[in-house]
SENU-536411 format. One record per residue (C-alpha): residue in one letter; z, x, y. Coordinates in steps of 0.001 Angstrom, whole numbers, plus 524288, in hexadecimal, padded with zeros to 5 digits. Each point is the difference from the previous one (the first is absolute). Layout:
BEGIN
AZXY;...
***
This chain:
BEGIN
XDBF86248CC2E61B;X7FE177F1F78001C;X803417F85380BE3;X80B2A7F5AA7FF3D;X7FC007F1DF7FA60;X801337F51E80B5F;X80D5A7FC1980158;X806E97F2587FA83;X7FC267F88980C44;X7F2848044A802AE;X7FEE77FB077F184;X804B77F25D80131;X7FA3B7FF6780C0D;X7F20B801877F8FD;X803F37F73C7F40B;X803A17F4B0807AF;X7F2298016380878;X7F9F57FC0A7F3A9;X8063F7F34D8008A;X7FEC37FD0880DAF;X7F8147F2697FD24;X80D977FABA7F79C;X808A17FFBA80B8B;X8016F7F0AF8023E;X7FBFE7FD957F173;X80ABD7F7B37F7D6;X7FEF6807337F3F4;X7FD1D80FBB80004;X7FE08809E87F827;X80A10808AC7F747;X7FC1980C3F80920;X805B27FAB080C01;X80FDA7FE4C7F72F;X8095180BDF80314;X7FCAF802BC7F1FD;X7F1327FED8802E0;X802248099C80ADD;X808728095D7F9BC;X7F5108003E7F421;X7F4B1802C180AAD;X807BF80AF280624;X807B0804D47F728;X80DA17FEF1801F8;X80BB37FA6A7FAA1;X7FFE87F007803E5;X80DEB802E080510;X7F9CB80816809E3;X7F6C67F5CC806B0;X809067F99F8060F;X803C380DEA807AE;X7F138803E6800ED;X7FCB97F3C580756;X80A0C80067808FE;X7F8FC807B780BA7;X7F3277F8157FDAB;X809A17F387803B4;X80591805DA80A7A;X7F51C804C380630;X7F7C87F1077FD71;X7F788805867F692;X8027C7F7437F2F7;X8071A7F3347FF5A;X806A67FA277F3A7;X7FFAB7F1DA7FA7F;X804AD7F9147F453;X7F2847FBAD7F878;X7FB7E7FD8D7F307;X7FC8F80CAE7F89A;X7F5D47FEA47F460;X804C1800BD7F3FF;X80F3F7FD778044B;X806FC7F2557FE01;X808B58035D80B35;X7FC508008480FDC;X8017C8104B80276;X7FF768067C80D6E;X7F27E8046F802D4;X7FBCC809C180ACD;X7F3BB7FCD380A15;X7F96D80AB880B07;X800F37F91280D6B;X7F4BC800D680783;X8065480C7380537;X803A3805C67F436;X7F2127FEDF7FCF6;X7FAF480676807A2;X8077080AA37FEB8;X7FBF4800437F10B;X7F1F780094805AE;X8056780BED8075F;X80783805887F53A;X7F2897FF3E7F85E;X7F90C805B2809BB;X807BD80C207FF8F;X80143802A47F0F2;X7F1B37FE297FE27;X7FF7180EF38011F;X80A0B801FB7F5A4;X7FB9B808CA7F750;X802B3803BD7F056;X7F872802F37F297;X7FD447F7497F625;X7FDC7801777F2BD;X7F54D7F7857F987;X8002E7FB377F0D3;X7F6EF80A687FDD5;X809EB809EC80486;X7F6A8805C880BDF;X808787FFEF80C1B;X7FBE37FD1C80DA9;X805EE800F180E0E;X7FF5F7F31D80787;X8080E7F71D80928;X804487F2B880105;X7F5C77FAAC80730;X7F5538054F7F5B4;X808097FDA47F2F4;X7F8227F5247FC89;X7F4E3806CB7FFFF;X804FE8086F7F4CB;X808CF7F7CB7F8A8;X7F9787F6D47F3B0;X807B07F42E80583;X803A77FA4380C7A;X80DE6802EC80449;X809457FC338090C;X8056680AD980A6D;X80CAC7FFB17FCD3;X7FE1E7FFF97F2B8;X7F81F80C9B80090;X80ACA8066E809DD;X80B407FAFF7F365;X7F84A808C87F638;X7FE3380B448077B;X80A1280C0B7FDB9;X8071380782806C2;X7F422809437FDFF;X7F63A7F977805DA;X7F98D7FB517F406;X7FCC07F33E7FA29;X7FE1B7FF957F0A4;X7F6FB7F50F7FE11;X7FC79802877F341;X809397F8107FBAC;X8006F7F6048095D;X7FA317F26E7FE49;X7FEB97F1AE8070C;X80AB67FAD47F51B;X8077180CEE80248;X8023D7FC5080FA8;X801ED7F1187FD69;X809E48037A7F6DB;X806A8808C88078C;X7FFA87F79680BD6;X804677F2367F7C6;X80A008080D7F8D5;X810947F8D580267;X80B71806707FFED;X803CE801927EFDA;X80BFD7FA557FCCB;X80B2280C277FCC8;X80C467F6927F9FF;X80B8C8079A8034A;X80C527FB467FF0A;X80F318039680404;X808BA7F88E7F9E1;X80D5780A427FD1D;X807A47F90080815;X7FEBC7F30C7FA6E;X80AAC7FBDF7F711;X7FE6E7F9417F30D;X801157F2517FEA7;X804087F99E7F2FC;X7FBA47F19B80171;X7F7267F73180921;X8053D7F3338014F;X7FABF7F64F809F5;X7FA59803AF80E87;X7F1707FD8C7F99E;X7FC977F77D80D2D;X805F580AB380685;X7F87E80B407FAD4;X7F2F67F6457FF03;X800F17FE1080D4D;X8014080ED380359;X7F4B3803A37F84E;X7F6A97F61C80556;X803ED8033B80DE1;X7FDFF810E07FC43;X7F2D67FA3F7F9C3;X7FB8D7F89880C5B;X7FFFF80A7B80A2F;X8080880B49804C4;X80E257FCBB803CF;X80D8F802867FFE0;X80BA57F7857F8E4;X80C66801E7802B9;X809907F9BA7F59A;X80E287FF8280544;X80A687FC9F7F4A7;X80F928011D7FF1D;X804A680C1C7F5A3;X7FB6A7FD587F319;X7F8E17F50F800E7;X7F477806A87F8FC;X7F8048057E80AE1;X7FD8E80E697F8A7;X7FC977F8777F2F7;X7F6727F76D807BB;X7FA9080CBF8056A;X7FEE9805B67F256;X7F71D7F2B07FBE5;X7F7DE7FFFE80BC6;X7FDE180EE07FE0B;X7FAB07FCFA7F2CF;X7F6917F6798030A;X7F9CA8099680820;X7FF8180A847F672;X7F2B18051D7FC6F;X7FA237F7A680C78;X805DB808A2809F6;X8083D80C9480362;X80D837FCEA8001C;X80B2A806CF807EB;X80E027FA107FED1;X809FF80550809FC;X80EFB7FD0E7FECB;X80630803CA80C93;X80CA9806918006D;X80B997FE678098A;X7FFC78107B801B4;X7F2728011B80214;X7F51A7FF0E80B14;X7F2528007B803B9;X7FE1280BB37FB40;X803667FCEC7F12E;X7F6497F421801AD;X7F7AE807FC80571;X7FEE080A6E7F578;X801407F7277F25F;X7F3577F8D78080C;X7F96880E98801EF;X800B18024C7F167;X7FA9D7F31F7FCB8;X7F57C801528081E;X7FC7C80F187FD6E;X7FE397FA737F10E;X7F7517F5668040C;X7F8C180A8380715;X803438007C80D8D;X8079980AEB8036B;X7FF897FED3811A5;X80F237F9367FF41;X8070480AF87F841;X7F8E480A518073C;X804697F70680DE6;X80DA2801EF7FA0D;X7FDF180D567FB0E;X800018059880DFD;X806B17F6048088B;X80F1A7FE717FDCD;X802A57F25780767;X7F38C7F88B7FD56;X7FAB87F56E80A73;X8016A7F2F17FA18;X7F3DE7FC8E806C1;X7F72C80C127FA00;X806EC7FEFD7F36E;X7FB6B7F1017FEE3;X7F217802518040A;X7FF9880CB07F4B4;X804387F5B87F6B5;X7F7A47F4D18048F;X7F402807E17FFA3;X8038B804D77F27E;X8019A7F29B7F982;X7F3AA7FA02807EE;X7F7DD807B27F5E6;X808BE7FA737F309;X803A47F4347FA49;X80EDA800C3802DD;X80DF87F8E97FE22;X80BA2804C38065A;X80D517FA597FBE9;X80B90805D18097C;X80E4E7FC0E7F90B;X80E597FE2C806A4;X7F9AB800FA80D9E;X80C347FB928056C;X8055480BF57FD13;X7F85E8062D809AC;X806B78069480BF4;X7F65E80726805BA;X7F8A37FBF080C06;X7F1D7807917FC98;X7FFF67FB377F2D8;X801717F1B480509;X7F4C58037F80A30;X7F97E806CC7F5C2;X7FFC27F2497F56E;X7FC217F7E280B47;X7F4A18080380724;X7FBC1800D57EF87;X8017A7EFCA800DD;X7F8527FF1B80BF8;X7F6AD80AA17FB1D;X7FC7D7F7087F326;X7F9F67F4F48053C;X7F401807548054E;X7FE7E806187F346;X7F3527FBFF7F702;X804C1806B07F421;X808CA7F6A37F639;X80C9A80637805B9;X80E027F8768002D;X80CDA803A18053B;X80D2D7FA547F930;X80E72800A280515;X80B077FC2C7F99C;X80C627FF4880713;X80D5F7F9B8800E3;X8006E7FE5280E54;X7F99E7F42E803DE;X7FF9F8053E80E97;X7EF6D8013C802F1;X7FD3A80CAD7FF3B;X7F23D7FF237FFBD;X7F9C07F717809D2;X7F98B7F3A37FA42;X7F4B8800AD80A4C;X7FAE880A5E80A22;X7FDCB7FECA80D9A;X7F2DA7F88B7FEF6;X807077F61F7F5B7;X7FA02805637F3FD;X807257FF227F3A4;X8070B80CAE7FD09;X80AAE7FC777F537;X803147F4447F7ED;X80C697FE837FCBE;X804BF7FAF97F22B;X80DE27FFEA7FDE2;X806267FFCB7F2A0;X80AF27F6027FB31;X807697FD497F497;X7F8987FB937F35C;X7FC5E7F3047FC41;X8091A7FA677F507;X7F42A802B97F65E;X7FE6E80F5880181;X81115800258017F;X7FF8B7F8BB7F2D6;X7F87280BCC7F9F3;X80800808DB80556;X80C167FA2B7F70F;X7FA6D8018E7F180;X80E21804157FCB8;X806A07F1F280034;X7F3A47F9A67F7D0;X7FE7A7F2848015F;X80B9B7FBB880AD4;X801C07F3DC8060A;X7FB267F8FE80D63;X80C45801F580570;X8048C80CE57FB27;X7F12E8053C8052E;X801937F90980DFD;X80D728064C8021E;X7FBC180D557FD25;X7F3027FFA680705;X808EC7FADB80C76;X80A0080AE97FD0F;X7F45F80A5A7FE7E;X7F6A17F7C680C72;X7F4C7806387F7BB;X8030C80D73801A3;X7FA9B807BE7F610;X807E880A7E7FF84;X80D357F5B3800D4;X7F8807F90E7F460;X7FDF780D257F942;X80D48803DE80041;X804E17F1A47FAB0;X7F58F801987F3A5;X8074080C4C7FD44;X80D657FD0E7FFEE;X805967FE7780D80;X808057F3AC80155;X7FA517F0E580573;X80C7A7F9DD7FE88;X803E68009180FF3;X7F8C77FB8F80C19;X800A380CF480A87;X7FBB17FB5E80D34;X7F8D680CD08006D;X7F84B808F47F8A3;X8088980C13804C6;X80C787F7EF7FB52;X7F8587FD8A7F387;X7FD1080D957FCBB;X80D6C80546802EC;X808347F6847F9F3;X7F8057FD457F361;X7F88780C1C7FD6D;X805F580D0A8058D;X80F207FC4B7FE8B;X7FBBF7FDCD7F1B0;X7FACA80CCC7FD55;X807B480C107F82F;X8053080B6F80891;X7F4E1808A67FB74;X7F52A7F7BD8004F;X804A07FD5680E6C;X8018B810558014E;X7F160800387FAF8;X7F93D7F5DA8080C;X808C28069680CCB;X7FB4B80C5A7FD54;X7EFBD7FC0D800A2;X804857F5F880925;X801FA80BD7809BC;X7F181805997FC86;X7F5C97FC1E80AD3;X7F6BB802747F535;X7FC5D7FF547F2FF;X806A680B5F7F6F6;X80064805467F442;X80AE47FEF57F4C8;X803AA80EB980239;X803CB7FB9480F73;X80A807F65E7F94F;X802FD808F77F664;X805A680B2B8073F;X80A607F59C803D5;X804F67FECB7F29B;X7FBFA7F2277FF4C;X7FCF87F8E17F18A;X7F1C87FD2680340;X7FEC57F94B7F353;X807367F4028084D;X7F1788005A8079F;X7F89E7F81D7F490;X80A687F5FA802FA;X7FEEA7FEEF80D2E;X7F1417FFD97FEDC;X801F27F5137F5E6;X8080C7F809809A5;X7F6838036780ACB;X808D0806BF80948;X7F8E880CA97FE26;X7F159803917FED7;X7FA42809567F7B8;X7F552804D880C63;X7F6228088A7F6AA;X80225807A77F43A;X80E77804E680034;X802CF7FC6A80E82;X809F07F6268031D;X802627F7CC80D97;X8076B7F4B980458;X7F9B37F22080541;X8018E801588103E;X809437F2B07FE94;X80921805EB7F6EE;X8014180DA18074D;X8056E7F8F080B3C;X809227F93A7F8BE;X803EE80DC47F988;X80214805F380D0A;X809417F57F80449;X807C4800AF7F544;X8023080EE87FE7A;X80B698045980735;X7FCE680BFD80A85;X8074180A517F6CB;X7F73D7FB6C7F3A2;X7F3DA7FF528080F;X8021D80EFB805AB;X8045F8056C7F1FF;X7F1B77F8CB7FC93;X7F7A38069280A73;X8064B80DB37FC8C;X7FAD57FDD47F2FB;X7F2997FBDE80524;X8000780C4C80869;X8023A8097C7F493;X7F38A7FB2E7F9C3;X7F7888004680B01;X803C180D6880447;X7FB708038A7F25F;X7F3B87FAF780030;X7F3038066780399;X7FFED8008D80EF9;X7F7987F86A807C3;X7FF137F84180B1D;X805A27F2F97F8F9;X80A7B8086C7F8CD;X803F1804F780DD4;X801E77F30A805F7;X806D57F9577F4B6;X80A0E80B787FE0B;X8029A8004280F51;X803027EFF77FE31;X809EE800BD7F522;X806E080C4A80616;X801247F74480C60;X804197F4C57F81D;X80A0B809387F967;X8059C8021580BAA;X7FBB180E1A7FE74;X7FBA48018780E0A;X8025B810157FFD4;X7F6BC801297F4DA;X7F6D27F5008051F;X7FD58809AD80D1F;X7FCFA80C417F639;X7F5BC7F78B7F91D;X7FA827FA4080C63;X7FF3E80F518068A;X7FAA7806107F3C8;X7F6467F5847FC3D;X7FF217F95E80EDD;X7F5978073B80690;X7F5347FDDB7F3D5;X802C17F1D77FF03;X7FE297FF3C80EDF;X7F38E808C37FEF9;X7FB7C7F6A97F46E;X802787F36A80744;X80A7C7F9877FAE5;X806067FB7780C29;X808C77F73C7F927;X8095E80B247FE9C;X804877FCC380D98;X806947F2CA7FB43;X80709808817F37E;X8050780A3C80D05;X803E57F26F80903;X808D47FD4F7F2F9;X806A780C067FFD7;X80E77801148048A;X8005280E9180716;X80CB57FF17803A5;X806528087F7F47C;X7F3C58084A7FF58;X7FFDF80DE68038A;X7F8BC8028780DF5;X7F610809037F9FB;X7FCB27F57E7F80D;X8002D7F5EC80A31;X7F7CB808E08085F;X7F1E67FDD97F90C;X803D67F50F7FB62;X7FE1D7F8A380C0C;X7F56D808C68031B;X7F8467FC707F5B3;X803CB7F126802E4;X7FB088038B80F01;X7F2BF8057D7FAEC;X7FD8C7F2CA7F8E9;X8037D7FA2080B87;X7F565807558079C;X7F5D67FD537F631;X802AB7F103800D3;X7FEE48010B81006;X80E267FD2D8010C;X80321809A580C32;X80BC47F9E280572;X806097FF487F2FD;X7FC8B80EC57FC05;X80524805A480B71;X80C887F7A37FD63;X800DB806E77F1F1;X7FC1680E918047D;X80AA97FE8980A62;X80A717FCB77F4CD;X7F89B80AD27F631;X801BD80BA180A5B;X80F057F9D980191;X8015B8037B7F164;X7F6E280C2C80071;X80AD88062280A94;X80C187FB257F9C7;X7FA92807377F2A4;X7FA9180BB080689;X7F1267FDE17FA1E;X7F8F5806C680C2D;X7F3137FFA87F8EC;X800527F0FF7FDFB;X806217FE2680DC2;X7F487806C08067A;X7F6387F8747F692;X805457F3B980519;X7FE1B8045180E63;X7F3AD8026D7FE11;X7FE127F2777FB46;X806417FA638099E;X7F75B806B78086F;X7F39B7FB557FAB0;X8051B7F2688034A;X802A78036A80CB5;X7F0BA80696801A4;X7FADD7F0AA7F9A4;X806F17FAD880A4B;X7FB8E808D880C10;X80DE680616802AC;X7F9A080DF18010C;X80C7E805B08045B;X80A607FBD57F786;X7F7168029D7F542;X7FF1080EA98069B;X80E547FF3A7FFCA;X800187FD417F21D;X7F66F80A457FC51;X807F080A22805CD;X80C677FCA67FB03;X7F9A27FE757F248;X7F8A680EAF801A9;X80CB7807928036C;X805977FC457F2A7;X7F3D2802BC7F9A8;X7FED380E19806A6;X80F31800FA7FD02;X7FD3F7FD147F274;X7F4FC807ED7FD9C;X7F6227F67A7FB69;X7F3BC803B480485;X7F6E77F5837FBF4;X809357F49F805D2;X800A5807A980BBD;X7F0CA8032C801A8;X7FE5A7F0A87FD7D;X809AA7FDAF80C58;X7F957809518096A;X7F3177F9597FAB8;X806CA7F2C280464;X8044B804BE80C38;X7F2528065D80475;X7F9277F1767FC11;X80B4D7F9F3809E8;X7FDF780AF680AA2;X7F0A67FE6F7FF6C;X801F67F0858013D;X807448023B80C6E;X7F727808F6805C8;X806B980CD47FDD7;X7F81380A267FC34;X8073780B46801EA;X80B5A7FC067F66D;X7F6567F9A87F6FE;X7FA9680E787FE0D;X80EF28058A7FEDA;X801977F5C27F504;X7F3FE803507F9F7;X801C98102A80086;X80DE17FE747F993;X7F87A7F8D77F47D;X7F7C080A387FF9D;X8091780A567FEC3;X8069D7F82E7F4C1;X7F3CE7FFAE7F886;X7FA6D80D4C802F9;X80603804AA7F35C;X8025B7F3CD7F891;X7FA177FBA87F3DD;X800DD7F3257F594;X7F9127F24A80321;X80D547FD1F80BD9;X7FA3F80AC7808C3;X7F1947FCB97FCA2;X802397F0D08043C;X80737807A780CCE;X7F1F18087680312;X7F8937F6917FD72;X806857F5C08095F;X800ED80D84809F6;X7F161801728000D;X7FE887F23C801F8;X80A327FF0680BF8;X7F89A80DCE806BB;X7F2C57F8B87FDF6;X804507F46B80807;X806738077E80AAF;X7F35E8066C7FF17;X8044080E207FC52;X7F362800EC7F6DD;X801E580DF57FCDA;X80DEC7FF347FD38;X7FC827F4FD7F6D0;X7F526807E57F983;X80988808967F9E5;X808917F64F7F980;X7F4DD7F7627FB01;X7F9E480B957F999;X80C52804577FB15;X803E47F1E17FA32;X7F23F7FD8B7FA06;X803E480D287F912;X80D2D7FCA27FAB6;X7FE177F1177FD34;X7F4B5803F57F751;X806AB80C137F6D3;X80BE27F52880147;X7F8B37F5D77F7CB;X804297F48A806CE;X7F4E87F60B8029A;X8068A7F7D080BD6;X803C580C59806E3;X7F3F4806C77FFBD;X7F8827F38E80280;X80A178017E80F50;X7FC3D80E0380096;X7F0B77FBF67FF16;X8022A7F59B80903;X8062E8092080ABB;X7F67180A697FD87;X7F43E7F3C98021B;X806C17FE5D80C47;X8002B80D2580455;X7F0DB800AE7FD84;X7FF537F2C88085E;X80824805D580AC9;X7F59980D107FF6A;X7F2EE7F6197FFAF;X7FBCF8022A7F198;X7FE3A7F34B7FD12;X7F94A8028B7F2E1;X80BEF80A4F7F8F3;X808C17F4848072C;X7F8ED7F4FE7F95A;X80077807857F236;X80F8B803148014D;X803447F17780555;X7F8B27FB2B7F402;X805D88084E7F6B0;X80DB77FCC1805A2;X7FD397F1347FE44;X7FBE0800E27F226;X80BC6808697FBF5;X809F27F6B880668;X7F98E7F3AF7FAC1;X801B1806437F1DA;X80DF88041080465;X803357F23E805AA;X805618053980CB4;X7FC2D7F4398096C;X807FA8063580C9A;X7F70780C997FDAB;X7F3EA7F7997FCBD;X8006C7F8EB80B8E;X8036780AF880917;X7F3C78068B7FC09;X7F6D57F45D80032;X803568000380E4D;X7FC1880E63801F6;X7F5A07FD0A7F81D;X7FAAD7F6A0807A9;X8009D8068280D5F;X7F72B80A4B7FB14;X7F5C37F5DA7F99F;X801E97FB0980F2C;X7FD9180B2380678;X7F3F58040E7F60D;X7FA427F1E980446;X802297F93A7F2D4;X807E07F452806BE;X7FBBC7F63A7F3A1;X806A18099D7F67B;X80C238026980947;X800D87F15F80116;X8001E7FE057F0CC;X808B680C9C7FE17;X80A9D7FA9A80985;X7FE4C7F13E7F93A;X803108060B7F469;X80BAC8073180603;X805C07F360804F9;X7FF9D7FA877F2D2;X8080D809CE7FA20;X809717FF1580CFB;X802307F26C7FD62;X8015C8007C7F1BB;X80B5380B0A800EC;X8052E7F9D480EDE;X7FDC480B8980675;X8016E7FA2480D73;X7FCCE80A8980987;X7F418803207F82A;X7FC2A7F35B80026;X7FFDD7FE7680F6F;X7F71D80CBB8005D;X7F64A7FBF57F6A9;X8002C7F197807BA;X7FF1580A8080B7E;X7F597807E87FBCF;X7F9A97F57E7F8FD;X800F27F83280EF5;X7F7FC80DB18069D;X7F6DA800AB7F742;X7FA517F3F87FD2C;X7F2A57FBDD8066C;X802AE7F1B480135;X808B37FD7680CE9;X806EF7F2B57F9F1;X8015A8083B7F307;X8072680BB48096C;X807F17F6D3807CE;X8061E7FAA27F215;X8027380B987FAE2;X806658058C80B89;X808A57F385802D1;X805AF800BA7F283;X8012D80D958018A;X809267FD7480C0A;X807D07F5AB7F846;X8028080A987F56A;X8040280A5B80B0B;X809997F5DB8071D;X805487FCDF7F369;X8032080F247FD0F;X8034E800D680F31;X7F77580BC47FF90;X7FDD47FE8180E90;X7F61380B21802DA;X7F8797FB887F6B1;X7FF747F2418066B;X7FB36807C080B82;X7F4B7807DE7FB89;X7FB1B7F25C7F78A;X802347F89280D6C;X7F720808FA804B1;X7F51C7FEEB7F603;X8026E7F0468025E;X7FABB802FA80D0D;X7F5DB809837FE15;X7FB727F5187F63D;X800B77F383809AA;X7F7BC8093F80A3D;X7F5CA8039E7F5A4;X8027780F86801BF;
***
């Protein structure tokens, strides 16, 4: 069996060791850039910052801007410190005896080591190059290698893969004026990675300018356009950009979203930045003023700050109706983060171009129209298409109302009204079901009041939508929303359809049906991370809704609030939901709500209240004959008793779980068995755990559920660790980690990483344990697993060989546990801090 190749960090040390003489040079080789390091050690460029993070933290290398040979602009370059060079020399001394086989040009195979390979090869190769070409079987095939091939692989730059995502971009009919603004934007984006903020009033031409800007960069950069909507949040934006990045060739963000119901802004920014740093990209975000989701604001702010440090040609342009500063213009050090570029009315030359229907008009008439419109493109277009320009109005709103909408026919008003209640572009059949004369659409498009978004889909400009919605009476609006709900109900089920259906049912004041839809689709929407459902629930009037629907609706609302960390609000919501559940006699929902409230009390450290509520829930589950929820509640009780140090009651609770699952089968019973085996191991009841661990392994294998089987293998690995069989423990842990990685189960992945680290430490393999803990920390931080973050930091603090690093990790762990209110774990970490200070 081949010996594993040296790790990435060892290869980076060996690579930089060869360039130690350039540490103070003004111009450095390409090999010292991020891409050069990525080529040398065979990893993606986006992974280089993560790979060198520990080396930087340990003071083994430094990063500075330098002129890189063959590159026009300065790039980040990396150099070993004196301490790093010493570690690199020690690494080389340790790896000289690394054995492998070489296939020579003659076809003969010979065995050699890294220290002696130069005696075998027909030409000189750097050690890091040799390692790169050694395959997983420990074989270096030198038959097709040459100095030219090696140089090509080392000097390659990322190949441009130009991908566009412009589905939301409306088609524009014309473009007049704005040449100066457009040219300024292009020059700023070409000069360096930057963020542009373009504010302007409704209808001033922001979207048209966005389209023209995108045209200028077509075939030069990867292009992404996203149009924000009132009802969307961070996840919708991230899913759009993840699809775009996947098409480019980077799936990391898509994988993260698949495994994370509630993405963290900081982690999302890091993943996007890592991806776009490899390619020339332009990202355009339109209608940013519609965004109310704080997480999306934080994501775009973080993205703007991160773009400054990217070396590739990357730009972010944000169009908004709001003049409020949404992205900072400077960072804490005074560096420029974003550049505001306000859009005002068109100049007189461009305004004339928008009035071809008037032909040659005298200066007085033009000046009148120009001052009436204030150079506003949409108003100029409407005037050109026949809107009166005979009376001056104090505001654009008054002009639109008096001169345009009041003069539409009744059918035109009906068609525009129906179109305006939809929050997105819709096909013709969405209007046809309302028995509208869709032939009027051609006339409305011609007048500039409706837009043909794409093919047979139509929408209206936001400015026109606002006027329409203000002018429609309440009864008409309810009728239009009812018809829209009918159309959405007939569409294929998907999260977007569910959200739109709920929205229109609420607006149609059909609260009962809206609550029914939330009860049906809510759990899957929450599991999919569509937390914008909370905004819809908050608009729902539950006063006339049956209690059997109000209770689960508020239960879902409370679940979302917990996910957002709003524990006080969640407790209040659950209390109201509990009231409705009792009124409606829905005992199962009542018990589930009690369990959720118990979890809140547990997180706050109120163990007595948590125990009381779990007991109340348990009584209901037993009376209703629900074995799955009863087993789950007994397990929660056992865990709480363990935390209180009451071993006897914990064992009693777990024995009740055992009696429930003894004859049970299926997915939920397997989960209960795995949890029971883990609990017995925590209590030191190794033999009691053994039976359930082996049975869970067999049952999950037959079920064919890879994620559940991975958990069973993790428990089995822990059993073998308890009986001091390190080899079998490592085998099962490693297999479990691989399965969990494929299944996208971050919590189980982190917990198994903790267990694997323990076994590695016990086996004297400290470096490998530290590497496992660091990888687990990355996953835990990406998924906001706060308790697991604290555990991993405390393990790193207890394992790291360097005293300063131990103290840093332990202080961070203390901070995390203090924020969580985990007092017992704080005491454990404080003991480790004391031991570290005393030199133990």
